[in-house]
PDB file of N, CA, C and O in Angstrom:
ATOM      1  N   MET A   1       0.542   3.105  18.481  1.00  0.00           N
ATOM      2  CA  MET A   1      -0.581   2.232  18.771  1.00  0.00           C
ATOM      3  C   MET A   1      -0.562   0.985  17.896  1.00  0.00           C
ATOM      4  O   MET A   1      -1.063  -0.062  18.307  1.00  0.00           O
ATOM      5  N   GLY A   2       0.007   1.078  16.701  1.00  0.00           N
ATOM      6  CA  GLY A   2       0.123  -0.102  15.859  1.00  0.00           C
ATOM      7  C   GLY A   2      -1.121  -0.472  15.070  1.00  0.00           C
ATOM      8  O   GLY A   2      -1.190  -1.562  14.502  1.00  0.00           O
ATOM      9  N   ILE A   3      -2.094   0.410  15.026  1.00  0.00           N
ATOM     10  CA  ILE A   3      -3.335   0.089  14.312  1.00  0.00           C
ATOM     11  C   ILE A   3      -3.076  -0.067  12.819  1.00  0.00           C
ATOM     12  O   ILE A   3      -3.627  -0.972  12.193  1.00  0.00           O
ATOM     13  N   GLY A   4      -2.250   0.794  12.238  1.00  0.00           N
ATOM     14  CA  GLY A   4      -1.935   0.703  10.818  1.00  0.00           C
ATOM     15  C   GLY A   4      -1.308  -0.632  10.467  1.00  0.00           C
ATOM     16  O   GLY A   4      -1.647  -1.236   9.449  1.00  0.00           O
ATOM     17  N   SER A   5      -0.393  -1.092  11.309  1.00  0.00           N
ATOM     18  CA  SER A   5       0.260  -2.384  11.067  1.00  0.00           C
ATOM     19  C   SER A   5      -0.733  -3.531  11.176  1.00  0.00           C
ATOM     20  O   SER A   5      -0.667  -4.485  10.401  1.00  0.00           O
ATOM     21  N   LYS A   6      -1.649  -3.445  12.129  1.00  0.00           N
ATOM     22  CA  LYS A   6      -2.668  -4.492  12.273  1.00  0.00           C
ATOM     23  C   LYS A   6      -3.585  -4.531  11.054  1.00  0.00           C
ATOM     24  O   LYS A   6      -3.924  -5.607  10.561  1.00  0.00           O
ATOM     25  N   LEU A   7      -3.984  -3.357  10.568  1.00  0.00           N
ATOM     26  CA  LEU A   7      -4.830  -3.308   9.376  1.00  0.00           C
ATOM     27  C   LEU A   7      -4.087  -3.830   8.152  1.00  0.00           C
ATOM     28  O   LEU A   7      -4.664  -4.532   7.322  1.00  0.00           O
ATOM     29  N   HIS A   8      -2.816  -3.489   8.045  1.00  0.00           N
ATOM     30  CA  HIS A   8      -2.008  -3.968   6.924  1.00  0.00           C
ATOM     31  C   HIS A   8      -1.895  -5.493   6.971  1.00  0.00           C
ATOM     32  O   HIS A   8      -2.054  -6.156   5.946  1.00  0.00           O
ATOM     33  N   ASP A   9      -1.625  -6.048   8.143  1.00  0.00           N
ATOM     34  CA  ASP A   9      -1.547  -7.507   8.292  1.00  0.00           C
ATOM     35  C   ASP A   9      -2.878  -8.173   7.948  1.00  0.00           C
ATOM     36  O   ASP A   9      -2.911  -9.212   7.289  1.00  0.00           O
ATOM     37  N   TYR A  10      -3.968  -7.566   8.400  1.00  0.00           N
ATOM     38  CA  TYR A  10      -5.298  -8.100   8.090  1.00  0.00           C
ATOM     39  C   TYR A  10      -5.518  -8.140   6.575  1.00  0.00           C
ATOM     40  O   TYR A  10      -5.985  -9.140   6.029  1.00  0.00           O
ATOM     41  N   ALA A  11      -5.173  -7.030   5.906  1.00  0.00           N
ATOM     42  CA  ALA A  11      -5.349  -6.963   4.453  1.00  0.00           C
ATOM     43  C   ALA A  11      -4.498  -8.022   3.758  1.00  0.00           C
ATOM     44  O   ALA A  11      -4.984  -8.697   2.851  1.00  0.00           O
ATOM     45  N   LEU A  12      -3.233  -8.181   4.167  1.00  0.00           N
ATOM     46  CA  LEU A  12      -2.375  -9.192   3.546  1.00  0.00           C
ATOM     47  C   LEU A  12      -2.936 -10.593   3.733  1.00  0.00           C
ATOM     48  O   LEU A  12      -2.883 -11.406   2.811  1.00  0.00           O
ATOM     49  N   ASN A  13      -3.470 -10.884   4.907  1.00  0.00           N
ATOM     50  CA  ASN A  13      -4.073 -12.198   5.139  1.00  0.00           C
ATOM     51  C   ASN A  13      -5.308 -12.405   4.261  1.00  0.00           C
ATOM     52  O   ASN A  13      -5.543 -13.507   3.764  1.00  0.00           O
ATOM     53  N   PHE A  14      -6.087 -11.352   4.073  1.00  0.00           N
ATOM     54  CA  PHE A  14      -7.244 -11.420   3.184  1.00  0.00           C
ATOM     55  C   PHE A  14      -6.786 -11.690   1.750  1.00  0.00           C
ATOM     56  O   PHE A  14      -7.354 -12.537   1.061  1.00  0.00           O
ATOM     57  N   PHE A  15      -5.761 -10.969   1.309  1.00  0.00           N
ATOM     58  CA  PHE A  15      -5.246 -11.157  -0.052  1.00  0.00           C
ATOM     59  C   PHE A  15      -4.730 -12.584  -0.245  1.00  0.00           C
ATOM     60  O   PHE A  15      -4.983 -13.204  -1.278  1.00  0.00           O
ATOM     61  N   LYS A  16      -4.009 -13.100   0.747  1.00  0.00           N
ATOM     62  CA  LYS A  16      -3.490 -14.472   0.662  1.00  0.00           C
ATOM     63  C   LYS A  16      -4.637 -15.471   0.561  1.00  0.00           C
ATOM     64  O   LYS A  16      -4.598 -16.388  -0.259  1.00  0.00           O
ATOM     65  N   ALA A  17      -5.659 -15.291   1.398  1.00  0.00           N
ATOM     66  CA  ALA A  17      -6.796 -16.211   1.410  1.00  0.00           C
ATOM     67  C   ALA A  17      -7.536 -16.209   0.076  1.00  0.00           C
ATOM     68  O   ALA A  17      -8.211 -17.179  -0.269  1.00  0.00           O
ATOM     69  N   ASN A  18      -7.404 -15.123  -0.667  1.00  0.00           N
ATOM     70  CA  ASN A  18      -8.079 -15.009  -1.957  1.00  0.00           C
ATOM     71  C   ASN A  18      -7.119 -15.142  -3.130  1.00  0.00           C
ATOM     72  O   ASN A  18      -7.438 -14.766  -4.258  1.00  0.00           O
ATOM     73  N   ASN A  19      -5.935 -15.685  -2.846  1.00  0.00           N
ATOM     74  CA  ASN A  19      -4.928 -15.996  -3.867  1.00  0.00           C
ATOM     75  C   ASN A  19      -4.507 -14.813  -4.733  1.00  0.00           C
ATOM     76  O   ASN A  19      -4.245 -14.974  -5.925  1.00  0.00           O
ATOM     77  N   LEU A  20      -4.443 -13.632  -4.136  1.00  0.00           N
ATOM     78  CA  LEU A  20      -3.973 -12.462  -4.865  1.00  0.00           C
ATOM     79  C   LEU A  20      -2.447 -12.389  -4.768  1.00  0.00           C
ATOM     80  O   LEU A  20      -1.863 -12.775  -3.755  1.00  0.00           O
ATOM     81  N   LYS A  21      -1.827 -11.904  -5.801  1.00  0.00           N
ATOM     82  CA  LYS A  21      -0.371 -11.818  -5.829  1.00  0.00           C
ATOM     83  C   LYS A  21       0.138 -10.409  -5.598  1.00  0.00           C
ATOM     84  O   LYS A  21       1.265 -10.217  -5.142  1.00  0.00           O
ATOM     85  N   GLU A  22      -0.691  -9.421  -5.912  1.00  0.00           N
ATOM     86  CA  GLU A  22      -0.281  -8.030  -5.711  1.00  0.00           C
ATOM     87  C   GLU A  22      -1.491  -7.182  -5.390  1.00  0.00           C
ATOM     88  O   GLU A  22      -2.632  -7.593  -5.602  1.00  0.00           O
ATOM     89  N   TYR A  23      -1.228  -5.994  -4.877  1.00  0.00           N
ATOM     90  CA  TYR A  23      -2.293  -5.061  -4.547  1.00  0.00           C
ATOM     91  C   TYR A  23      -1.821  -3.645  -4.842  1.00  0.00           C
ATOM     92  O   TYR A  23      -0.622  -3.375  -4.899  1.00  0.00           O
ATOM     93  N   HIS A  24      -2.778  -2.749  -5.026  1.00  0.00           N
ATOM     94  CA  HIS A  24      -2.490  -1.361  -5.375  1.00  0.00           C
ATOM     95  C   HIS A  24      -3.335  -0.436  -4.514  1.00  0.00           C
ATOM     96  O   HIS A  24      -4.411  -0.804  -4.043  1.00  0.00           O
ATOM     97  N   LEU A  25      -2.827   0.757  -4.325  1.00  0.00           N
ATOM     98  CA  LEU A  25      -3.606   1.791  -3.660  1.00  0.00           C
ATOM     99  C   LEU A  25      -3.189   3.141  -4.206  1.00  0.00           C
ATOM    100  O   LEU A  25      -2.177   3.270  -4.895  1.00  0.00           O
ATOM    101  N   ARG A  26      -3.973   4.123  -3.892  1.00  0.00           N
ATOM    102  CA  ARG A  26      -3.660   5.502  -4.287  1.00  0.00           C
ATOM    103  C   ARG A  26      -3.570   6.337  -3.021  1.00  0.00           C
ATOM    104  O   ARG A  26      -4.319   6.130  -2.065  1.00  0.00           O
ATOM    105  N   VAL A  27      -2.637   7.286  -3.031  1.00  0.00           N
ATOM    106  CA  VAL A  27      -2.421   8.137  -1.868  1.00  0.00           C
ATOM    107  C   VAL A  27      -2.064   9.544  -2.344  1.00  0.00           C
ATOM    108  O   VAL A  27      -1.461   9.718  -3.403  1.00  0.00           O
ATOM    109  N   SER A  28      -2.437  10.525  -1.562  1.00  0.00           N
ATOM    110  CA  SER A  28      -2.087  11.913  -1.872  1.00  0.00           C
ATOM    111  C   SER A  28      -0.580  12.109  -1.671  1.00  0.00           C
ATOM    112  O   SER A  28      -0.030  11.636  -0.676  1.00  0.00           O
ATOM    113  N   PRO A  29       0.086  12.791  -2.590  1.00  0.00           N
ATOM    114  CA  PRO A  29       1.519  13.027  -2.429  1.00  0.00           C
ATOM    115  C   PRO A  29       1.850  13.873  -1.200  1.00  0.00           C
ATOM    116  O   PRO A  29       2.988  13.856  -0.731  1.00  0.00           O
ATOM    117  N   SER A  30       0.881  14.604  -0.680  1.00  0.00           N
ATOM    118  CA  SER A  30       1.125  15.407   0.522  1.00  0.00           C
ATOM    119  C   SER A  30       1.048  14.577   1.805  1.00  0.00           C
ATOM    120  O   SER A  30       1.434  15.057   2.870  1.00  0.00           O
ATOM    121  N   ASN A  31       0.560  13.352   1.719  1.00  0.00           N
ATOM    122  CA  ASN A  31       0.428  12.491   2.894  1.00  0.00           C
ATOM    123  C   ASN A  31       1.717  11.683   3.094  1.00  0.00           C
ATOM    124  O   ASN A  31       1.746  10.470   2.886  1.00  0.00           O
ATOM    125  N   GLN A  32       2.762  12.374   3.495  1.00  0.00           N
ATOM    126  CA  GLN A  32       4.073  11.752   3.631  1.00  0.00           C
ATOM    127  C   GLN A  32       4.114  10.675   4.715  1.00  0.00           C
ATOM    128  O   GLN A  32       4.884   9.721   4.602  1.00  0.00           O
ATOM    129  N   ASN A  33       3.303  10.812   5.755  1.00  0.00           N
ATOM    130  CA  ASN A  33       3.266   9.762   6.787  1.00  0.00           C
ATOM    131  C   ASN A  33       2.763   8.448   6.207  1.00  0.00           C
ATOM    132  O   ASN A  33       3.329   7.388   6.471  1.00  0.00           O
ATOM    133  N   ALA A  34       1.697   8.521   5.416  1.00  0.00           N
ATOM    134  CA  ALA A  34       1.142   7.310   4.799  1.00  0.00           C
ATOM    135  C   ALA A  34       2.134   6.720   3.811  1.00  0.00           C
ATOM    136  O   ALA A  34       2.351   5.508   3.801  1.00  0.00           O
ATOM    137  N   ILE A  35       2.737   7.558   2.985  1.00  0.00           N
ATOM    138  CA  ILE A  35       3.703   7.065   1.999  1.00  0.00           C
ATOM    139  C   ILE A  35       4.861   6.373   2.710  1.00  0.00           C
ATOM    140  O   ILE A  35       5.290   5.299   2.288  1.00  0.00           O
ATOM    141  N   GLY A  36       5.365   6.967   3.772  1.00  0.00           N
ATOM    142  CA  GLY A  36       6.446   6.349   4.547  1.00  0.00           C
ATOM    143  C   GLY A  36       6.041   5.003   5.113  1.00  0.00           C
ATOM    144  O   GLY A  36       6.824   4.053   5.090  1.00  0.00           O
ATOM    145  N   PHE A  37       4.813   4.916   5.624  1.00  0.00           N
ATOM    146  CA  PHE A  37       4.307   3.646   6.158  1.00  0.00           C
ATOM    147  C   PHE A  37       4.248   2.586   5.067  1.00  0.00           C
ATOM    148  O   PHE A  37       4.681   1.452   5.271  1.00  0.00           O
ATOM    149  N   TYR A  38       3.709   2.958   3.904  1.00  0.00           N
ATOM    150  CA  TYR A  38       3.577   2.000   2.814  1.00  0.00           C
ATOM    151  C   TYR A  38       4.941   1.533   2.314  1.00  0.00           C
ATOM    152  O   TYR A  38       5.133   0.344   2.057  1.00  0.00           O
ATOM    153  N   VAL A  39       5.875   2.446   2.177  1.00  0.00           N
ATOM    154  CA  VAL A  39       7.224   2.077   1.722  1.00  0.00           C
ATOM    155  C   VAL A  39       7.885   1.160   2.752  1.00  0.00           C
ATOM    156  O   VAL A  39       8.515   0.166   2.392  1.00  0.00           O
ATOM    157  N   LYS A  40       7.739   1.497   4.021  1.00  0.00           N
ATOM    158  CA  LYS A  40       8.297   0.673   5.099  1.00  0.00           C
ATOM    159  C   LYS A  40       7.738  -0.755   5.060  1.00  0.00           C
ATOM    160  O   LYS A  40       8.409  -1.709   5.454  1.00  0.00           O
ATOM    161  N   ASN A  41       6.511  -0.879   4.582  1.00  0.00           N
ATOM    162  CA  ASN A  41       5.861  -2.182   4.510  1.00  0.00           C
ATOM    163  C   ASN A  41       5.978  -2.826   3.126  1.00  0.00           C
ATOM    164  O   ASN A  41       5.203  -3.716   2.779  1.00  0.00           O
ATOM    165  N   GLY A  42       6.955  -2.365   2.342  1.00  0.00           N
ATOM    166  CA  GLY A  42       7.302  -3.051   1.109  1.00  0.00           C
ATOM    167  C   GLY A  42       6.637  -2.558  -0.164  1.00  0.00           C
ATOM    168  O   GLY A  42       6.859  -3.123  -1.234  1.00  0.00           O
ATOM    169  N   MET A  43       5.829  -1.519  -0.067  1.00  0.00           N
ATOM    170  CA  MET A  43       5.172  -1.019  -1.276  1.00  0.00           C
ATOM    171  C   MET A  43       6.115  -0.098  -2.045  1.00  0.00           C
ATOM    172  O   MET A  43       7.063   0.458  -1.491  1.00  0.00           O
ATOM    173  N   LYS A  44       5.824   0.047  -3.342  1.00  0.00           N
ATOM    174  CA  LYS A  44       6.632   0.902  -4.204  1.00  0.00           C
ATOM    175  C   LYS A  44       5.728   1.885  -4.929  1.00  0.00           C
ATOM    176  O   LYS A  44       4.594   1.564  -5.285  1.00  0.00           O
ATOM    177  N   LYS A  45       6.248   3.089  -5.143  1.00  0.00           N
ATOM    178  CA  LYS A  45       5.533   4.063  -5.965  1.00  0.00           C
ATOM    179  C   LYS A  45       5.627   3.596  -7.406  1.00  0.00           C
ATOM    180  O   LYS A  45       6.718   3.317  -7.902  1.00  0.00           O
ATOM    181  N   THR A  46       4.484   3.510  -8.081  1.00  0.00           N
ATOM    182  CA  THR A  46       4.509   3.040  -9.461  1.00  0.00           C
ATOM    183  C   THR A  46       4.303   4.158 -10.466  1.00  0.00           C
ATOM    184  O   THR A  46       4.924   4.162 -11.528  1.00  0.00           O
ATOM    185  N   LYS A  47       3.432   5.112 -10.138  1.00  0.00           N
ATOM    186  CA  LYS A  47       3.248   6.234 -11.058  1.00  0.00           C
ATOM    187  C   LYS A  47       2.412   7.321 -10.404  1.00  0.00           C
ATOM    188  O   LYS A  47       1.760   7.112  -9.381  1.00  0.00           O
ATOM    189  N   SER A  48       2.456   8.480 -11.029  1.00  0.00           N
ATOM    190  CA  SER A  48       1.643   9.611 -10.622  1.00  0.00           C
ATOM    191  C   SER A  48       0.385   9.615 -11.488  1.00  0.00           C
ATOM    192  O   SER A  48       0.443   9.318 -12.682  1.00  0.00           O
ATOM    193  N   GLU A  49      -0.746   9.954 -10.879  1.00  0.00           N
ATOM    194  CA  GLU A  49      -2.009   9.985 -11.611  1.00  0.00           C
ATOM    195  C   GLU A  49      -2.735  11.302 -11.346  1.00  0.00           C
ATOM    196  O   GLU A  49      -2.400  12.042 -10.421  1.00  0.00           O
ATOM    197  N   MET A  50      -3.724  11.571 -12.171  1.00  0.00           N
ATOM    198  CA  MET A  50      -4.577  12.754 -12.016  1.00  0.00           C
ATOM    199  C   MET A  50      -3.739  14.035 -11.945  1.00  0.00           C
ATOM    200  O   MET A  50      -3.927  14.873 -11.063  1.00  0.00           O
ATOM    201  N   VAL A  51      -2.823  14.158 -12.885  1.00  0.00           N
ATOM    202  CA  VAL A  51      -1.969  15.337 -13.014  1.00  0.00           C
ATOM    203  C   VAL A  51      -1.221  15.614 -11.702  1.00  0.00           C
ATOM    204  O   VAL A  51      -1.141  16.755 -11.245  1.00  0.00           O
ATOM    205  N   GLY A  52      -0.680  14.548 -11.113  1.00  0.00           N
ATOM    206  CA  GLY A  52       0.144  14.685  -9.912  1.00  0.00           C
ATOM    207  C   GLY A  52      -0.614  14.794  -8.605  1.00  0.00           C
ATOM    208  O   GLY A  52       0.000  14.976  -7.554  1.00  0.00           O
ATOM    209  N   LYS A  53      -1.941  14.687  -8.643  1.00  0.00           N
ATOM    210  CA  LYS A  53      -2.731  14.797  -7.419  1.00  0.00           C
ATOM    211  C   LYS A  53      -2.754  13.508  -6.620  1.00  0.00           C
ATOM    212  O   LYS A  53      -3.111  13.512  -5.442  1.00  0.00           O
ATOM    213  N   VAL A  54      -2.373  12.395  -7.257  1.00  0.00           N
ATOM    214  CA  VAL A  54      -2.435  11.084  -6.620  1.00  0.00           C
ATOM    215  C   VAL A  54      -1.206  10.266  -7.021  1.00  0.00           C
ATOM    216  O   VAL A  54      -0.745  10.336  -8.160  1.00  0.00           O
ATOM    217  N   ILE A  55      -0.688   9.500  -6.079  1.00  0.00           N
ATOM    218  CA  ILE A  55       0.395   8.562  -6.363  1.00  0.00           C
ATOM    219  C   ILE A  55      -0.179   7.156  -6.258  1.00  0.00           C
ATOM    220  O   ILE A  55      -0.833   6.816  -5.271  1.00  0.00           O
ATOM    221  N   ARG A  56       0.066   6.344  -7.275  1.00  0.00           N
ATOM    222  CA  ARG A  56      -0.330   4.937  -7.215  1.00  0.00           C
ATOM    223  C   ARG A  56       0.849   4.159  -6.657  1.00  0.00           C
ATOM    224  O   ARG A  56       1.994   4.359  -7.063  1.00  0.00           O
ATOM    225  N   MET A  57       0.549   3.264  -5.715  1.00  0.00           N
ATOM    226  CA  MET A  57       1.564   2.414  -5.113  1.00  0.00           C
ATOM    227  C   MET A  57       1.135   0.957  -5.265  1.00  0.00           C
ATOM    228  O   MET A  57      -0.056   0.656  -5.352  1.00  0.00           O
ATOM    229  N   SER A  58       2.117   0.060  -5.297  1.00  0.00           N
ATOM    230  CA  SER A  58       1.793  -1.358  -5.416  1.00  0.00           C
ATOM    231  C   SER A  58       2.647  -2.159  -4.438  1.00  0.00           C
ATOM    232  O   SER A  58       3.738  -1.749  -4.040  1.00  0.00           O
ATOM    233  N   GLY A  59       2.113  -3.301  -4.074  1.00  0.00           N
ATOM    234  CA  GLY A  59       2.818  -4.212  -3.180  1.00  0.00           C
ATOM    235  C   GLY A  59       2.575  -5.636  -3.617  1.00  0.00           C
ATOM    236  O   GLY A  59       1.584  -5.940  -4.282  1.00  0.00           O
ATOM    237  N   GLU A  60       3.496  -6.508  -3.234  1.00  0.00           N
ATOM    238  CA  GLU A  60       3.360  -7.939  -3.525  1.00  0.00           C
ATOM    239  C   GLU A  60       2.933  -8.665  -2.253  1.00  0.00           C
ATOM    240  O   GLU A  60       3.376  -8.340  -1.151  1.00  0.00           O
ATOM    241  N   VAL A  61       2.073  -9.644  -2.432  1.00  0.00           N
ATOM    242  CA  VAL A  61       1.611 -10.445  -1.305  1.00  0.00           C
ATOM    243  C   VAL A  61       2.639 -11.533  -1.044  1.00  0.00           C
ATOM    244  O   VAL A  61       2.890 -12.361  -1.920  1.00  0.00           O
ATOM    245  N   PRO A  62       3.245 -11.551   0.151  1.00  0.00           N
ATOM    246  CA  PRO A  62       4.255 -12.572   0.449  1.00  0.00           C
ATOM    247  C   PRO A  62       3.605 -13.934   0.711  1.00  0.00           C
ATOM    248  O   PRO A  62       2.588 -14.019   1.401  1.00  0.00           O
ATOM    249  N   TYR A  63       4.185 -14.975   0.169  1.00  0.00           N
ATOM    250  CA  TYR A  63       3.685 -16.340   0.396  1.00  0.00           C
ATOM    251  C   TYR A  63       4.747 -17.194   1.000  1.00  0.00           C
ATOM    252  O   TYR A  63       4.515 -18.374   1.264  1.00  0.00           O
TER     253      TYR A  63
END
């Protein structure tokens, strides 16, 4: 359906409009579909948090 990609594009446009250079999110390590989507869209795993219950990911806003 492409809804995830549309939301991701919307967020990137919002970040650009507000002059942000990077963004972060947290995701459950068991949510492999979400992690795959984020990696496919250029995000990187940065660290594990909350004793491994959460993965922090970061991405750069393309200009």
